[in-house]
A tleap script that builds the chain and sets N, CA, C and O, in Angstrom:
source leaprc.protein.ff14SB
mol = sequence {
  NMET LEU ARG SER ALA ILE ASN TYR THR MET
  ASP LYS HIE ALA ALA PRO GLN THR LEU GLN
  ALA LEU VAL THR GLY GLN TYR LEU LYS GLU
  ILE PRO THR ASP PRO PHE LEU HIE GLN GLN
  LYS LEU ALA LEU HIE PHE GLY GLU SER LEU
  LEU GLY PRO GLY GLN THR VAL THR GLY ILE
  ASN ASP VAL HIE SER ALA SER THR LEU VAL
  SER ARG ASP GLY THR PRO TYR ASP THR CTRP
}
set mol.1.N position { 18.804 55.930 -240.597 }
set mol.1.CA position { 17.793 55.191 -239.846 }
set mol.1.C position { 17.704 55.719 -238.418 }
set mol.1.O position { 16.609 55.906 -237.887 }
set mol.2.N position { 18.852 55.956 -237.803 }
set mol.2.CA position { 18.834 56.411 -236.412 }
set mol.2.C position { 18.221 57.792 -236.293 }
set mol.2.O position { 17.435 58.041 -235.378 }
set mol.3.N position { 18.561 58.687 -237.192 }
set mol.3.CA position { 17.994 60.034 -237.122 }
set mol.3.C position { 16.478 60.010 -237.288 }
set mol.3.O position { 15.778 60.788 -236.639 }
set mol.4.N position { 15.966 59.144 -238.132 }
set mol.4.CA position { 14.517 59.077 -238.296 }
set mol.4.C position { 13.843 58.507 -237.052 }
set mol.4.O position { 12.676 58.800 -236.791 }
set mol.5.N position { 14.562 57.701 -236.287 }
set mol.5.CA position { 14.005 57.144 -235.055 }
set mol.5.C position { 13.781 58.220 -234.005 }
set mol.5.O position { 13.035 58.012 -233.049 }
set mol.6.N position { 14.415 59.353 -234.175 }
set mol.6.CA position { 14.249 60.420 -233.202 }
set mol.6.C position { 12.860 61.061 -233.345 }
set mol.6.O position { 12.565 62.044 -232.665 }
set mol.7.N position { 12.004 60.512 -234.224 }
set mol.7.CA position { 10.594 60.913 -234.279 }
set mol.7.C position { 9.915 60.644 -232.945 }
set mol.7.O position { 8.804 61.112 -232.697 }
set mol.8.N position { 10.576 59.902 -232.108 }
set mol.8.CA position { 10.166 59.686 -230.717 }
set mol.8.C position { 9.716 61.004 -230.101 }
set mol.8.O position { 8.724 61.051 -229.375 }
set mol.9.N position { 10.452 62.074 -230.393 }
set mol.9.CA position { 10.177 63.395 -229.822 }
set mol.9.C position { 8.759 63.851 -230.146 }
set mol.9.O position { 8.043 64.340 -229.272 }
set mol.10.N position { 8.360 63.691 -231.393 }
set mol.10.CA position { 7.009 64.132 -231.786 }
set mol.10.C position { 5.941 63.225 -231.170 }
set mol.10.O position { 4.885 63.697 -230.750 }
set mol.11.N position { 6.219 61.935 -231.121 }
set mol.11.CA position { 5.244 60.993 -230.574 }
set mol.11.C position { 5.075 61.121 -229.060 }
set mol.11.O position { 3.957 61.071 -228.546 }
set mol.12.N position { 6.185 61.285 -228.356 }
set mol.12.CA position { 6.165 61.294 -226.884 }
set mol.12.C position { 6.081 62.701 -226.290 }
set mol.12.O position { 5.912 62.858 -225.081 }
set mol.13.N position { 6.198 63.717 -227.136 }
set mol.13.CA position { 6.234 65.118 -226.668 }
set mol.13.C position { 7.360 65.342 -225.676 }
set mol.13.O position { 7.255 66.164 -224.766 }
set mol.14.N position { 8.448 64.590 -225.869 }
set mol.14.CA position { 9.659 64.709 -225.058 }
set mol.14.C position { 10.792 64.129 -225.888 }
set mol.14.O position { 10.624 63.106 -226.552 }
set mol.15.N position { 11.934 64.777 -225.851 }
set mol.15.CA position { 13.079 64.283 -226.614 }
set mol.15.C position { 13.771 63.164 -225.844 }
set mol.15.O position { 13.835 63.209 -224.615 }
set mol.16.N position { 14.291 62.158 -226.552 }
set mol.16.CA position { 15.006 61.079 -225.863 }
set mol.16.C position { 16.280 61.608 -225.216 }
set mol.16.O position { 16.947 62.489 -225.758 }
set mol.17.N position { 16.602 61.065 -224.064 }
set mol.17.CA position { 17.814 61.458 -223.359 }
set mol.17.C position { 18.924 60.430 -223.528 }
set mol.17.O position { 20.089 60.714 -223.247 }
set mol.18.N position { 18.561 59.230 -223.989 }
set mol.18.CA position { 19.528 58.159 -224.232 }
set mol.18.C position { 19.108 57.394 -225.486 }
set mol.18.O position { 17.947 57.442 -225.892 }
set mol.19.N position { 20.055 56.695 -226.088 }
set mol.19.CA position { 19.709 55.832 -227.219 }
set mol.19.C position { 18.888 54.643 -226.744 }
set mol.19.O position { 18.059 54.115 -227.485 }
set mol.20.N position { 19.122 54.226 -225.509 }
set mol.20.CA position { 18.360 53.110 -224.958 }
set mol.20.C position { 16.866 53.444 -224.908 }
set mol.20.O position { 16.032 52.549 -225.047 }
set mol.21.N position { 16.524 54.702 -224.715 }
set mol.21.CA position { 15.101 55.107 -224.720 }
set mol.21.C position { 14.472 54.824 -226.077 }
set mol.21.O position { 13.290 54.487 -226.148 }
set mol.22.N position { 15.238 54.953 -227.154 }
set mol.22.CA position { 14.723 54.651 -228.490 }
set mol.22.C position { 14.513 53.155 -228.680 }
set mol.22.O position { 13.594 52.736 -229.383 }
set mol.23.N position { 15.363 52.354 -228.055 }
set mol.23.CA position { 15.208 50.898 -228.113 }
set mol.23.C position { 14.013 50.478 -227.261 }
set mol.23.O position { 13.165 49.705 -227.707 }
set mol.24.N position { 13.953 50.986 -226.047 }
set mol.24.CA position { 12.858 50.643 -225.129 }
set mol.24.C position { 11.504 51.049 -225.716 }
set mol.24.O position { 10.516 50.330 -225.563 }
set mol.25.N position { 11.464 52.195 -226.381 }
set mol.25.CA position { 10.223 52.669 -227.001 }
set mol.25.C position { 9.932 52.022 -228.338 }
set mol.25.O position { 8.954 52.378 -228.994 }
set mol.26.N position { 10.752 51.089 -228.750 }
set mol.26.CA position { 10.615 50.322 -229.986 }
set mol.26.C position { 10.738 51.188 -231.240 }
set mol.26.O position { 10.120 50.899 -232.264 }
set mol.27.N position { 11.544 52.255 -231.152 }
set mol.27.CA position { 11.865 53.064 -232.314 }
set mol.27.C position { 13.086 52.510 -233.028 }
set mol.27.O position { 13.281 52.760 -234.218 }
set mol.28.N position { 13.908 51.758 -232.304 }
set mol.28.CA position { 15.058 51.048 -232.848 }
set mol.28.C position { 15.062 49.636 -232.310 }
set mol.28.O position { 14.632 49.395 -231.182 }
set mol.29.N position { 15.545 48.702 -233.108 }
set mol.29.CA position { 15.669 47.315 -232.647 }
set mol.29.C position { 16.801 47.200 -231.630 }
set mol.29.O position { 16.684 46.495 -230.628 }
set mol.30.N position { 17.903 47.909 -231.906 }
set mol.30.CA position { 19.060 47.918 -231.011 }
set mol.30.C position { 19.853 49.195 -231.263 }
set mol.30.O position { 19.643 49.880 -232.264 }
set mol.31.N position { 20.753 49.506 -230.357 }
set mol.31.CA position { 21.621 50.660 -230.560 }
set mol.31.C position { 22.576 50.315 -231.694 }
set mol.31.O position { 23.250 49.286 -231.636 }
set mol.32.N position { 22.646 51.157 -232.727 }
set mol.32.CA position { 23.481 50.830 -233.878 }
set mol.32.C position { 24.975 50.863 -233.563 }
set mol.32.O position { 25.416 51.474 -232.589 }
set mol.33.N position { 25.723 50.199 -234.402 }
set mol.33.CA position { 27.178 50.153 -234.290 }
set mol.33.C position { 27.777 51.289 -235.106 }
set mol.33.O position { 27.386 51.516 -236.251 }
set mol.34.N position { 28.726 52.001 -234.513 }
set mol.34.CA position { 29.457 53.048 -235.231 }
set mol.34.C position { 30.226 52.368 -236.362 }
set mol.34.O position { 30.984 51.434 -236.104 }
set mol.35.N position { 30.051 52.815 -237.614 }
set mol.35.CA position { 30.693 52.124 -238.741 }
set mol.35.C position { 32.215 52.221 -238.749 }
set mol.35.O position { 32.877 51.420 -239.408 }
set mol.36.N position { 32.773 53.179 -238.035 }
set mol.36.CA position { 34.222 53.339 -238.019 }
set mol.36.C position { 34.858 52.684 -236.798 }
set mol.36.O position { 35.985 52.195 -236.875 }
set mol.37.N position { 34.153 52.671 -235.681 }
set mol.37.CA position { 34.688 52.091 -234.448 }
set mol.37.C position { 34.280 50.640 -234.246 }
set mol.37.O position { 34.899 49.916 -233.466 }
set mol.38.N position { 33.228 50.216 -234.957 }
set mol.38.CA position { 32.683 48.861 -234.829 }
set mol.38.C position { 32.258 48.575 -233.384 }
set mol.38.O position { 32.423 47.461 -232.886 }
set mol.39.N position { 31.715 49.587 -232.729 }
set mol.39.CA position { 31.202 49.477 -231.361 }
set mol.39.C position { 29.874 50.225 -231.288 }
set mol.39.O position { 29.572 51.066 -232.134 }
set mol.40.N position { 29.103 49.910 -230.282 }
set mol.40.CA position { 27.855 50.638 -230.060 }
set mol.40.C position { 28.171 51.915 -229.282 }
set mol.40.O position { 27.685 52.127 -228.171 }
set mol.41.N position { 28.985 52.741 -229.890 }
set mol.41.CA position { 29.419 53.985 -229.275 }
set mol.41.C position { 29.243 55.090 -230.306 }
set mol.41.O position { 29.936 55.108 -231.324 }
set mol.42.N position { 28.338 55.994 -230.055 }
set mol.42.CA position { 28.063 57.096 -230.968 }
set mol.42.C position { 28.136 58.411 -230.209 }
set mol.42.O position { 27.886 58.456 -229.005 }
set mol.43.N position { 28.475 59.470 -230.910 }
set mol.43.CA position { 28.488 60.804 -230.307 }
set mol.43.C position { 27.081 61.377 -230.415 }
set mol.43.O position { 26.541 61.520 -231.512 }
set mol.44.N position { 26.509 61.696 -229.299 }
set mol.44.CA position { 25.153 62.230 -229.263 }
set mol.44.C position { 25.191 63.747 -229.260 }
set mol.44.O position { 26.027 64.354 -228.591 }
set mol.45.N position { 24.293 64.350 -230.002 }
set mol.45.CA position { 24.163 65.808 -229.997 }
set mol.45.C position { 22.853 66.138 -229.291 }
set mol.45.O position { 21.786 65.657 -229.671 }
set mol.46.N position { 22.955 66.960 -228.265 }
set mol.46.CA position { 21.776 67.393 -227.524 }
set mol.46.C position { 21.443 68.823 -227.919 }
set mol.46.O position { 22.329 69.664 -228.075 }
set mol.47.N position { 20.190 69.076 -228.071 }
set mol.47.CA position { 19.743 70.412 -228.426 }
set mol.47.C position { 18.243 70.497 -228.309 }
set mol.47.O position { 17.578 69.566 -227.855 }
set mol.48.N position { 17.726 71.632 -228.729 }
set mol.48.CA position { 16.284 71.832 -228.671 }
set mol.48.C position { 15.631 71.314 -229.939 }
set mol.48.O position { 16.173 71.448 -231.036 }
set mol.49.N position { 14.461 70.721 -229.772 }
set mol.49.CA position { 13.646 70.266 -230.889 }
set mol.49.C position { 12.304 70.961 -230.779 }
set mol.49.O position { 11.755 71.099 -229.685 }
set mol.50.N position { 11.782 71.393 -231.894 }
set mol.50.CA position { 10.505 72.103 -231.924 }
set mol.50.C position { 9.349 71.109 -231.939 }
set mol.50.O position { 9.289 70.224 -232.793 }
set mol.51.N position { 8.441 71.262 -230.994 }
set mol.51.CA position { 7.228 70.430 -230.960 }
set mol.51.C position { 6.060 71.132 -231.633 }
set mol.51.O position { 5.228 70.498 -232.281 }
set mol.52.N position { 6.010 72.415 -231.476 }
set mol.52.CA position { 4.931 73.211 -232.040 }
set mol.52.C position { 5.255 74.674 -231.838 }
set mol.52.O position { 6.333 75.004 -231.343 }
set mol.53.N position { 4.350 75.552 -232.207 }
set mol.53.CA position { 4.605 76.980 -232.058 }
set mol.53.C position { 4.974 77.344 -230.618 }
set mol.53.O position { 4.165 77.207 -229.701 }
set mol.54.N position { 6.202 77.808 -230.443 }
set mol.54.CA position { 6.653 78.237 -229.125 }
set mol.54.C position { 6.913 77.119 -228.130 }
set mol.54.O position { 7.126 77.391 -226.948 }
set mol.55.N position { 6.901 75.877 -228.573 }
set mol.55.CA position { 7.092 74.748 -227.659 }
set mol.55.C position { 8.293 73.923 -228.095 }
set mol.55.O position { 8.286 73.309 -229.161 }
set mol.56.N position { 9.333 73.917 -227.251 }
set mol.56.CA position { 10.536 73.148 -227.543 }
set mol.56.C position { 10.847 72.205 -226.384 }
set mol.56.O position { 10.415 72.410 -225.249 }
set mol.57.N position { 11.612 71.168 -226.710 }
set mol.57.CA position { 12.108 70.226 -225.704 }
set mol.57.C position { 13.594 70.008 -225.980 }
set mol.57.O position { 14.052 70.155 -227.113 }
set mol.58.N position { 14.336 69.660 -224.944 }
set mol.58.CA position { 15.765 69.423 -225.089 }
set mol.58.C position { 16.064 67.940 -224.914 }
set mol.58.O position { 15.560 67.293 -223.997 }
set mol.59.N position { 16.884 67.423 -225.800 }
set mol.59.CA position { 17.296 66.029 -225.749 }
set mol.59.C position { 18.128 65.706 -226.967 }
set mol.59.O position { 18.639 66.609 -227.629 }
set mol.60.N position { 18.271 64.424 -227.271 }
set mol.60.CA position { 19.047 64.002 -228.439 }
set mol.60.C position { 18.320 64.463 -229.698 }
set mol.60.O position { 17.146 64.152 -229.903 }
set mol.61.N position { 19.038 65.212 -230.538 }
set mol.61.CA position { 18.428 65.603 -231.802 }
set mol.61.C position { 19.310 65.278 -233.005 }
set mol.61.O position { 18.960 65.601 -234.140 }
set mol.62.N position { 20.454 64.638 -232.756 }
set mol.62.CA position { 21.306 64.175 -233.847 }
set mol.62.C position { 22.370 63.231 -233.285 }
set mol.62.O position { 22.626 63.218 -232.081 }
set mol.63.N position { 22.977 62.457 -234.153 }
set mol.63.CA position { 24.050 61.542 -233.768 }
set mol.63.C position { 25.151 61.608 -234.817 }
set mol.63.O position { 24.902 61.918 -235.982 }
set mol.64.N position { 26.365 61.314 -234.385 }
set mol.64.CA position { 27.522 61.277 -235.277 }
set mol.64.C position { 28.399 60.107 -234.860 }
set mol.64.O position { 28.235 59.538 -233.780 }
set mol.65.N position { 29.320 59.765 -235.725 }
set mol.65.CA position { 30.339 58.792 -235.354 }
set mol.65.C position { 31.157 59.357 -234.198 }
set mol.65.O position { 31.350 60.570 -234.113 }
set mol.66.N position { 31.630 58.509 -233.325 }
set mol.66.CA position { 32.494 58.936 -232.221 }
set mol.66.C position { 33.968 58.777 -232.593 }
set mol.66.O position { 34.844 58.964 -231.749 }
set mol.67.N position { 34.244 58.434 -233.842 }
set mol.67.CA position { 35.606 58.224 -234.306 }
set mol.67.C position { 36.386 59.538 -234.335 }
set mol.67.O position { 35.824 60.601 -234.602 }
set mol.68.N position { 37.675 59.451 -234.059 }
set mol.68.CA position { 38.551 60.619 -234.169 }
set mol.68.C position { 39.288 60.624 -235.507 }
set mol.68.O position { 40.146 61.475 -235.741 }
set mol.69.N position { 38.956 59.675 -236.387 }
set mol.69.CA position { 39.596 59.595 -237.700 }
set mol.69.C position { 39.102 60.713 -238.614 }
set mol.69.O position { 38.057 61.318 -238.375 }
set mol.70.N position { 39.872 60.970 -239.659 }
set mol.70.CA position { 39.556 62.023 -240.619 }
set mol.70.C position { 39.426 61.387 -242.005 }
set mol.70.O position { 40.202 60.499 -242.358 }
set mol.71.N position { 38.455 61.838 -242.779 }
set mol.71.CA position { 38.239 61.295 -244.120 }
set mol.71.C position { 39.307 61.797 -245.094 }
set mol.71.O position { 40.111 62.665 -244.751 }
set mol.72.N position { 39.307 61.251 -246.295 }
set mol.72.CA position { 40.280 61.650 -247.317 }
set mol.72.C position { 40.174 63.121 -247.680 }
set mol.72.O position { 41.166 63.750 -248.049 }
set mol.73.N position { 38.956 63.674 -247.574 }
set mol.73.CA position { 38.801 65.084 -247.927 }
set mol.73.C position { 39.096 66.014 -246.743 }
set mol.73.O position { 38.929 67.229 -246.850 }
set mol.74.N position { 39.533 65.441 -245.620 }
set mol.74.CA position { 39.947 66.242 -244.485 }
set mol.74.C position { 38.885 66.530 -243.455 }
set mol.74.O position { 39.161 67.197 -242.458 }
set mol.75.N position { 37.653 66.038 -243.672 }
set mol.75.CA position { 36.609 66.280 -242.678 }
set mol.75.C position { 36.599 65.154 -241.638 }
set mol.75.O position { 36.685 63.979 -241.995 }
set mol.76.N position { 36.498 65.504 -240.380 }
set mol.76.CA position { 36.443 64.478 -239.321 }
set mol.76.C position { 35.154 63.660 -239.436 }
set mol.76.O position { 34.082 64.201 -239.708 }
set mol.77.N position { 35.278 62.357 -239.226 }
set mol.77.CA position { 34.100 61.492 -239.290 }
set mol.77.C position { 33.062 61.880 -238.232 }
set mol.77.O position { 31.869 61.639 -238.418 }
set mol.78.N position { 33.504 62.470 -237.141 }
set mol.78.CA position { 32.532 62.815 -236.095 }
set mol.78.C position { 31.663 64.020 -236.460 }
set mol.78.O position { 30.832 64.448 -235.660 }
set mol.79.N position { 31.852 64.571 -237.673 }
set mol.79.CA position { 30.973 65.655 -238.139 }
set mol.79.C position { 29.943 65.148 -239.136 }
set mol.79.O position { 29.073 65.903 -239.569 }
set mol.80.N position { 30.036 63.870 -239.503 }
set mol.80.CA position { 29.109 63.313 -240.500 }
set mol.80.C position { 27.791 62.968 -239.871 }
set mol.80.O position { 26.888 62.488 -240.556 }
savepdb mol mol.pdb
quit
């Protein structure tokens, strides 16, 4: 759900710089809770997003858990 809310970038022609911008712009009802930390604390990934041919913007383009825990298969939750 949160990743789809980043459609903000296409609508606003600017990438969000904070999760609060997604709430303020009514793309999210509230900042989601990290399922492992049970807090509104997420690891934000900043990068370039393509708007059109030759046109990019930099901002939040993905989110991950901020947990330092590791899953049973050995992958860190913060990579999910």
